[in-house]
C-alpha positions in Angstrom: 33.6 143.8 83.5 29.9 143.7 83.9 27.8 145.7 86.4 27.7 142.9 88.9 31.6 142.5 88.9 31.7 139.4 86.7 33.2 139.5 83.2 35.8 138.0 80.9 39.4 138.5 80.1 40.1 138.2 76.4 43.6 137.8 74.8 44.2 138.2 71.1 47.7 137.3 69.9 48.6 138.4 66.4 51.5 137.1 64.4 52.7 139.1 61.4 53.4 137.3 58.1 57.1 136.9 58.9 56.4 135.2 62.2 53.9 132.9 60.6 56.4 131.9 57.9 59.0 131.2 60.6 56.5 129.0 62.6 55.6 127.1 59.5 59.2 126.6 58.2 59.9 123.1 56.9 56.3 122.5 55.9 54.6 122.5 59.3 51.3 124.2 60.1 50.8 126.9 62.7 47.7 125.0 64.1 49.9 121.9 64.7 53.0 123.6 66.0 51.4 125.8 68.7 50.0 123.6 71.5 46.8 124.8 73.0 45.3 121.8 74.7 46.5 122.8 78.2 44.7 126.1 77.8 41.3 124.4 77.4 42.0 122.3 80.4 42.7 125.4 82.4 39.3 127.0 81.7 40.2 129.0 78.6 38.1 129.1 75.5 40.3 128.9 72.5 39.0 130.1 69.1 40.4 128.7 65.9 43.3 130.6 64.3 42.2 133.3 61.9 44.3 133.8 58.8 44.7 137.3 57.3 44.9 138.0 53.6 48.4 139.4 54.2 49.7 136.1 55.6 49.3 137.1 59.3 47.4 135.0 61.8 45.4 135.8 65.0 44.5 133.6 68.0 41.8 134.7 70.5 41.6 133.2 74.0 39.1 134.1 76.7 38.4 133.2 80.3 35.5 134.3 82.4 35.6 135.5 86.0 32.8 135.6 88.6 34.3 138.4 90.8 37.0 141.0 90.3 39.2 139.2 92.8 39.8 136.5 90.1 41.2 138.9 87.6 44.7 139.0 89.1 45.1 135.2 88.9 44.0 135.3 85.2 46.5 137.9 84.3 49.2 135.9 86.2 48.3 133.0 83.9 48.7 135.2 80.8 51.9 137.0 81.8 53.6 134.7 84.3 56.4 136.0 86.6 58.5 137.6 83.8 55.8 138.8 81.4 55.0 142.4 80.6 51.7 142.7 82.5 52.5 143.6 86.2 50.4 144.1 89.3 47.1 143.7 87.5 44.1 144.2 89.8 40.4 144.8 89.3 38.0 146.2 92.0 34.3 146.8 92.3 33.4 149.1 95.1 29.7 149.5 95.8 28.8 152.8 97.5 25.6 154.3 98.8 24.4 155.8 95.5 27.0 154.6 92.9 29.4 151.8 92.1 33.0 152.3 91.2 35.0 150.0 88.9 38.8 150.0 88.6 41.5 148.2 86.7 45.1 149.0 87.6 48.5 147.6 86.8 51.4 148.2 84.4 52.5 147.4 80.9 56.2 146.9 81.5 58.3 146.7 78.3 61.5 148.0 80.0 63.1 144.5 79.7 61.1 142.0 77.7 61.8 138.4 78.7 60.8 135.1 77.2 60.6 133.1 80.4 62.6 130.2 78.9 65.2 130.1 81.7 62.4 130.2 84.3 60.9 126.9 83.1 63.0 123.9 84.4 61.3 121.5 81.9 62.1 123.7 78.9 65.7 124.2 80.1 66.2 120.5 80.5 64.8 119.7 77.0 67.0 122.4 75.4 70.1 121.3 77.2 69.4 117.7 76.1 69.4 118.9 72.5 72.7 120.8 73.2 71.0 124.2 73.0 72.2 126.9 75.3 69.0 128.1 77.1 70.6 131.4 78.2 71.8 132.3 74.7 68.5 131.4 73.1 66.7 133.4 75.8 68.8 136.5 75.1 68.4 136.2 71.3 64.6 135.8 71.5 64.3 138.6 74.1 66.2 140.9 71.7 63.9 140.1 68.9 60.8 140.5 71.1 62.0 143.9 72.3 62.0 145.1 68.7 58.8 143.4 67.4 56.5 143.1 70.4 53.6 145.5 70.7 51.0 145.3 73.4 47.8 147.1 74.3 45.3 146.6 77.1 41.6 147.6 76.6 39.7 148.0 79.8 36.0 147.7 79.2 34.3 148.8 82.4 30.7 149.7 83.0 30.3 153.2 81.7 33.5 153.6 79.7 36.2 151.8 77.7 39.9 152.9 78.0 42.8 151.7 75.9 46.5 151.7 77.1 49.4 151.1 74.6 52.7 149.8 75.8 55.9 151.7 74.8 59.2 150.0 74.0 61.7 150.3 76.8 59.1 151.9 79.2 56.6 151.0 81.8 53.1 152.4 81.2 50.8 152.6 84.2 47.1 151.4 83.9 44.5 153.2 86.0 41.1 152.8 84.4 38.1 153.7 86.6 34.4 154.5 86.2 31.7 155.4 88.6 28.1 154.4 87.7 25.1 155.8 89.5 22.9 153.1 91.1 19.4 154.2 90.1 17.8 151.6 92.3 19.7 152.7 95.4 19.2 156.4 94.6 15.4 155.6 94.4 15.5 153.8 97.7 17.5 156.6 99.4 15.0 159.2 98.0 12.0 157.1 99.3 13.7 156.8 102.7 14.3 160.5 102.8 10.7 161.2 101.9 9.4 158.8 104.5 11.7 160.4 107.1 10.4 163.9 106.3 6.8 162.6 106.5 7.5 160.9 109.8 9.0 164.1 111.1 6.0 166.2 109.9 3.6 163.8 111.5 5.6 163.8 114.8 5.8 167.6 114.9 2.1 167.9 114.0 1.1 165.6 116.8 3.2 167.5 119.3 1.6 170.8 118.3 -1.9 169.3 118.7 -1.1 168.0 122.2 0.4 171.4 123.1 -2.8 173.2 122.0 -4.9 170.9 124.1 -2.8 171.6 127.2 -2.9 175.4 126.9 -5.2 176.9 129.6 -8.3 178.7 128.4 -8.6 182.5 129.1 -11.6 184.8 129.8 
């Protein structure tokens, strides 16, 4: 998140060599078998796959936001209703002399789910191919529980905080920073000085008037 509350959500998905081999079984290519066209249509910037020397592969996606209120919707797109990122929320609170930035939520790996059974279209296609969606979902979820690792890096003005998910647990996210607003502090200081000057002038004027009103003696 930037100072003005805008920013970008970046997702990097990394497949280890075994996962890449499984995706490319039968002679296919990872770039052809993972469909990404819908992401671009949804406002995501999709970088090309990056191949590692060890046979791994990484995919980077990013989507900008204009205000913190848009962050929740972007995380909903990433995680869906059954994904591991829960209750994600960003806030920018502008105070008198400082601005506070927050990112809260949870990395929930207590029960990793694939979301297969929650997608009617996928269920219909699997059923049409005589594949049991529930059995496939359970098998993939078991594999994901053993192999999925997840971390969230909150880059807020003034500090960067990293949270790492723990298998079988829910890890709370509560990243916050408070950045002094130099311009506002200057304005407050100027206002205070002007107030003091006005007060001095007012009191000085009253004293002069009081002196003129005092009766002369002798």
